[in-house]
C-alpha positions as CSV (number, residue, x, y, z in Angstrom):
1,M,4.8,16.6,-36.0
2,S,5.9,15.5,-32.5
3,K,3.8,15.5,-29.8
4,I,3.7,18.5,-27.3
5,I,3.8,18.5,-23.7
6,I,3.3,21.3,-21.6
7,S,4.1,21.3,-18.2
8,C,4.9,23.9,-15.5
9,D,6.5,24.6,-12.0
10,S,4.1,24.5,-9.2
11,T,4.1,28.0,-9.3
12,A,1.2,28.5,-11.7
13,D,-1.7,28.5,-10.2
14,M,-4.7,27.0,-12.5
15,P,-8.1,24.8,-11.6
16,E,-7.8,21.5,-10.8
17,N,-9.8,20.5,-13.6
18,L,-8.3,21.9,-16.3
19,I,-5.3,20.5,-15.2
20,K,-6.7,17.2,-15.8
21,D,-8.6,17.8,-18.8
22,L,-5.9,19.9,-20.8
23,D,-2.9,17.5,-19.3
24,I,-1.0,19.8,-18.5
25,K,2.1,18.4,-16.1
26,V,2.9,20.0,-12.7
27,Y,5.8,19.8,-10.9
28,G,5.6,20.0,-7.7
29,L,8.3,22.4,-5.8
30,P,10.0,21.9,-2.9
31,V,9.0,23.7,0.5
32,I,10.8,23.2,3.7
33,L,9.1,23.2,7.4
34,G,12.2,23.3,9.8
35,D,14.1,21.0,8.8
36,K,11.5,18.8,6.7
37,K,11.4,19.2,2.6
38,H,8.1,18.7,1.5
39,I,6.5,18.6,-1.7
40,D,4.0,21.9,-2.5
41,G,0.4,20.1,-3.7
42,V,1.8,16.9,-2.6
43,D,2.2,16.9,1.2
44,V,2.0,20.3,2.2
45,M,-0.8,23.1,1.9
46,P,-1.3,26.4,2.9
47,A,-3.0,25.7,5.9
48,D,-0.2,23.4,7.0
49,L,1.7,26.7,6.6
50,F,-0.1,29.0,7.8
51,K,-0.7,26.8,11.3
52,Y,3.3,26.4,11.5
53,A,3.8,30.6,11.3
54,D,1.4,30.4,13.9
55,E,2.8,27.5,16.5
56,T,6.2,28.7,15.6
57,G,6.4,32.0,14.6
58,R,8.9,31.1,11.5
59,L,8.0,30.9,8.2
60,A,8.4,28.1,5.5
61,T,10.6,28.2,2.9
62,T,11.3,27.3,-0.4
63,S,14.1,26.8,-2.9
64,A,14.2,26.8,-7.0
65,A,14.5,23.3,-8.6
66,N,18.2,22.7,-9.5
67,V,19.7,21.9,-13.0
68,A,19.2,18.6,-11.8
69,D,16.0,18.5,-11.4
70,Y,15.2,20.2,-14.4
71,T,17.3,17.7,-16.4
72,E,15.9,14.6,-15.1
73,L,12.8,16.4,-15.5
74,F,13.6,17.5,-19.1
75,K,14.7,13.9,-19.8
76,G,11.5,11.8,-18.9
77,Y,9.0,14.3,-20.9
78,T,11.3,13.8,-24.3
79,E,12.6,10.0,-24.0
80,D,10.0,9.3,-26.7
81,G,10.7,12.3,-28.9
82,S,7.9,15.0,-27.7
83,T,9.0,18.8,-27.4
84,V,8.5,19.8,-23.9
85,I,7.0,23.9,-23.2
86,H,7.7,24.0,-19.6
87,F,6.5,27.4,-17.9
88,I,8.6,28.6,-15.0
89,I,7.9,32.2,-12.4
90,S,9.3,35.4,-13.7
91,S,13.5,35.4,-14.3
92,T,13.5,38.2,-11.9
93,M,12.1,36.3,-8.8
94,S,14.2,33.2,-8.8
95,A,16.8,31.2,-9.8
96,A,15.1,28.7,-11.5
97,Y,14.5,29.9,-14.8
98,N,18.6,29.8,-15.0
99,N,18.4,26.5,-14.0
100,A,16.1,25.0,-16.1
101,C,17.4,26.8,-19.2
102,I,21.5,25.5,-18.3
103,A,19.2,22.3,-18.4
104,A,18.0,22.2,-21.5
105,E,21.2,24.2,-23.5
106,D,21.5,20.5,-25.0
107,M,17.8,19.6,-25.7
108,E,16.7,20.9,-29.1
109,N,12.9,20.1,-27.8
110,V,12.9,21.6,-24.8
111,Y,11.5,25.4,-24.6
112,V,11.8,27.4,-21.7
113,I,9.5,30.2,-20.9
114,N,10.4,33.1,-18.6
115,S,6.8,34.3,-18.1
116,K,7.8,37.4,-16.7
117,N,4.3,36.6,-13.8
118,L,3.7,34.7,-10.9
119,S,0.5,32.7,-10.2
120,S,-2.2,32.8,-12.0
121,G,-0.2,35.1,-14.2
122,I,1.9,32.1,-15.2
123,G,-1.0,29.5,-15.5
124,Y,-3.0,31.8,-18.0
125,Q,-0.6,31.4,-20.4
126,V,0.0,27.4,-19.3
127,I,-3.7,27.3,-20.3
128,V,-3.3,28.9,-23.3
129,A,-0.6,26.9,-24.7
130,A,-2.3,24.1,-23.6
131,Q,-5.6,25.1,-25.4
132,M,-3.6,25.5,-28.5
133,A,-1.3,22.4,-28.5
134,K,-4.5,20.5,-27.8
135,A,-5.9,21.6,-30.8
136,G,-3.0,20.9,-33.3
137,A,-1.1,24.1,-32.8
138,S,2.8,24.1,-33.5
139,A,5.8,25.2,-30.5
140,E,6.1,28.1,-33.0
141,E,2.5,28.8,-32.5
142,I,2.4,29.0,-29.0
143,L,5.3,30.6,-28.5
144,N,4.7,33.9,-30.5
145,K,1.1,33.6,-28.6
146,L,2.8,33.9,-25.6
147,N,4.9,36.5,-26.6
148,D,2.0,38.9,-27.1
149,M,0.3,37.7,-24.3
150,Q,3.4,38.3,-21.9
151,E,2.6,42.0,-22.9
152,K,-1.1,42.2,-21.7
153,M,-1.3,40.4,-19.0
154,D,-2.8,42.6,-15.7
155,C,-1.9,40.0,-12.3
156,T,-2.3,42.1,-9.4
157,F,-3.6,41.5,-5.7
158,I,-4.5,42.2,-1.9
159,L,-2.4,41.4,0.8
160,D,-3.9,41.3,4.2
161,T,-0.7,41.7,5.8
162,L,2.6,42.5,5.5
163,K,3.8,40.0,7.8
164,Y,4.8,36.9,5.3
165,L,6.5,39.6,3.0
166,H,8.7,41.4,6.5
167,K,9.6,37.4,7.8
168,G,10.8,36.8,4.5
169,G,13.1,39.9,4.2
170,R,10.8,41.6,0.7
171,C,9.5,44.4,3.4
172,S,11.0,46.5,6.1
173,A,9.8,46.7,9.5
174,V,8.8,50.0,9.7
175,A,6.9,49.3,6.5
176,A,5.1,46.3,7.9
177,L,4.0,49.0,11.4
178,G,2.9,51.7,9.2
179,A,0.5,49.5,7.2
180,N,-0.6,47.7,10.5
181,V,-1.4,50.6,12.2
182,L,-2.5,52.4,9.3
183,K,-5.0,49.5,8.3
184,L,-3.5,49.4,4.6
185,K,-4.0,46.8,2.4
186,P,-1.3,46.7,-0.5
187,C,-2.1,46.6,-3.8
188,I,0.8,44.3,-5.7
189,E,1.3,44.4,-9.2
190,V,3.4,42.6,-11.4
191,R,4.9,44.5,-14.5
192,N,7.6,43.4,-16.8
193,G,8.4,40.5,-14.4
194,E,8.7,42.1,-11.6
195,M,6.6,42.8,-7.8
196,R,5.9,46.6,-7.4
197,V,3.6,48.4,-5.0
198,G,0.4,50.2,-6.8
199,K,-2.5,51.4,-5.0
200,K,-2.4,51.7,-1.0
201,Y,-5.8,50.2,0.3
202,R,-7.5,51.3,3.5
203,G,-9.6,50.2,5.6
204,K,-11.7,46.5,6.4
205,L,-10.5,43.6,4.4
206,T,-14.1,43.1,2.6
207,N,-14.7,46.8,1.8
208,V,-11.2,46.9,0.1
209,L,-11.4,43.9,-1.8
210,C,-14.9,45.4,-3.0
211,E,-13.3,48.8,-4.1
212,Y,-10.4,46.5,-5.8
213,T,-12.5,44.8,-7.3
214,D,-14.8,47.9,-9.0
215,N,-11.7,49.2,-10.1
216,I,-10.9,46.1,-12.3
217,I,-14.3,46.5,-13.4
218,A,-14.0,50.2,-14.8
219,Q,-11.1,48.5,-17.1
220,K,-13.9,47.1,-19.0
221,D,-13.5,49.1,-22.4
222,D,-9.9,47.2,-22.3
223,I,-10.3,43.7,-21.1
224,V,-10.1,40.7,-22.8
225,P,-13.5,39.1,-22.3
226,D,-12.6,35.9,-22.3
227,V,-11.3,34.6,-18.8
228,A,-10.9,36.4,-15.4
229,F,-8.5,34.1,-12.5
230,V,-10.0,35.1,-8.8
231,T,-6.8,33.8,-6.8
232,H,-6.3,33.1,-3.2
233,T,-5.3,31.7,0.2
234,C,-8.2,32.2,1.9
235,L,-8.7,29.5,4.1
236,T,-12.9,29.8,3.4
237,D,-14.9,30.6,0.4
238,E,-16.4,33.9,1.5
239,L,-13.8,36.6,-0.1
240,P,-13.4,34.8,-2.9
241,N,-17.1,34.2,-3.7
242,M,-18.1,37.5,-2.3
243,V,-15.4,38.9,-5.0
244,A,-15.8,36.2,-7.8
245,D,-20.0,37.3,-7.6
246,R,-18.9,41.0,-8.2
247,L,-17.4,40.6,-11.7
248,E,-20.0,38.0,-12.4
249,K,-22.6,41.0,-11.7
250,S,-20.1,43.4,-13.9
251,G,-20.9,41.2,-17.0
252,I,-17.6,41.7,-18.6
253,F,-16.4,38.1,-18.4
254,D,-17.6,35.0,-20.5
255,K,-16.0,32.8,-17.7
256,I,-14.9,33.8,-13.9
257,Y,-12.1,30.6,-12.3
258,K,-11.6,30.7,-8.6
259,V,-8.2,29.4,-8.2
260,N,-6.8,28.1,-4.6
261,A,-3.1,29.5,-4.6
262,S,-0.1,27.3,-4.6
263,S,1.7,26.4,-1.0
264,S,5.2,27.6,-3.5
265,I,2.9,31.2,-3.9
266,A,1.3,30.9,-0.3
267,V,4.6,30.9,1.7
268,H,5.1,34.9,0.4
269,C,2.1,36.6,0.6
270,G,0.2,35.0,3.8
271,P,-3.2,33.8,4.4
272,D,-6.7,36.0,3.1
273,T,-4.4,37.2,-0.4
274,L,-7.0,38.1,-2.8
275,G,-6.1,38.6,-6.6
276,I,-7.5,39.2,-10.2
277,I,-5.8,37.9,-13.2
278,F,-7.1,39.0,-16.4
279,L,-5.8,39.9,-19.5
280,H,-5.8,43.6,-21.7
281,R,-7.0,43.8,-25.2
282,N,-3.9,46.5,-25.6
283,R,-0.3,46.6,-23.8
284,I,0.1,47.0,-20.4
């Protein structure tokens, strides 16, 4: 059996210690600030994006890796005969999946995974795949597990501001203004690979996050207790600590990871975005 390499684009948000311990390969995507190209996680962090937006009034942008990029990446991983399982943000959110599939067409030992998710919704799948590979599972066993996981993954997040979605063309000016006036904090849900607006919370962000967390805790009978991810773009630890503590006190989860979102994710949602990612026992 050939060695299995688990890799992903930098849109998969995971704890740094697990990336290292499980030898997960992360491909940093390009992030553009003005006319300068940076590499996500290498020379640009979310704080840099927010500072740039505040100082210039413009947003940084991202671009999908092209076919040539993925071809070079996959050839580098497979030159010793290894098998590669590479995870990418939902195909409905980026051209990256299609580009990677084209690159892998003539490579028998490369599997490109449409995660049907984003951020730690991808990262959760990557970690499980890496744990299985480390335990000696075959590529087929890993792929079967992923198919089951994707139907049970719960990835939602609360936005503090719609400014970034609005400037990025993903939210109308009227919706952004209305949310601001009414102090609305929308919950964005990932379902079937697409983002949609769920419950619209109202009030101070701290109060909203407490209510949001309690709504998740209320689903405890249908939650797989292994792990939850509290993934965020906060510049301080106050809010993620508050949410993680609330989850811990519920006694539902065996392990709770606080994860800093990548620049590739933060550029679209802005500061003080926070999400909770976990797995249901049954299909959503």
